[in-house]
C-alpha positions, 0 to 999 in steps of 0.5 A: 592497402584497401584489403589491409584497412578492411581487415584492420577495421573488421578486427577492431569491430569484432574486438569491440563486439566481444568487449560489449558481449563480455561486459553484458555477460558480467552485468548479467551474472551480477544481476541476481537477487542477492545484488538487488536492493528494493527502493524504500517504501514511501513515507506516510505520515501517521495521520495519512495512515490513520485516514487510510485505515479508516477508509479501508475499514469503511469499505469492509463494513460496506461490503459486509452490509451488502452481503448481510444486509446489516452492519457488523456489531464489531470490526472483528467480524470483518476478519478474514472475509472482508479484511486481513486484520483490523488495524490500530491507530498509528500514534496511540496504538489503540483500536479504532472506535466503531459504532453501528446503529439501526438496521435496514434503510436507517442503518448507519455506522461510524469509525473514529480515531481513539485519540484525535488530539494526538493529531492536533485535531478535535475529531476525525471519523468516517461515517457512512463512507464520508471522512470528517475532520474537525 
């Protein structure tokens, strides 16, 4: 009796193990790239995107300054060495405004939004690495 019970339990255990292995195999075959749906990208507001763009441009301008000891005359001078591309304002689709003044120790730069009123603000710019919104 004990031997029959042991054989029955062993048979059930082997059957369950085979079922689990078969299920894992089926999932493995279905798990290829064509069945993968990536998560949607995080939603970023146009204002957040514009400020992020200003910060990225500012870092590129600073890197240009470190290498050349002067600020670039225009943002296009940063491409491709310091950034991949110079973006545009998300709402107005116009290029960001850039001015560089002075040279050496008194040098400064300013990158601003071309149409801040679209964001319901009077002014938004980054000057020497500091973002200002009014």
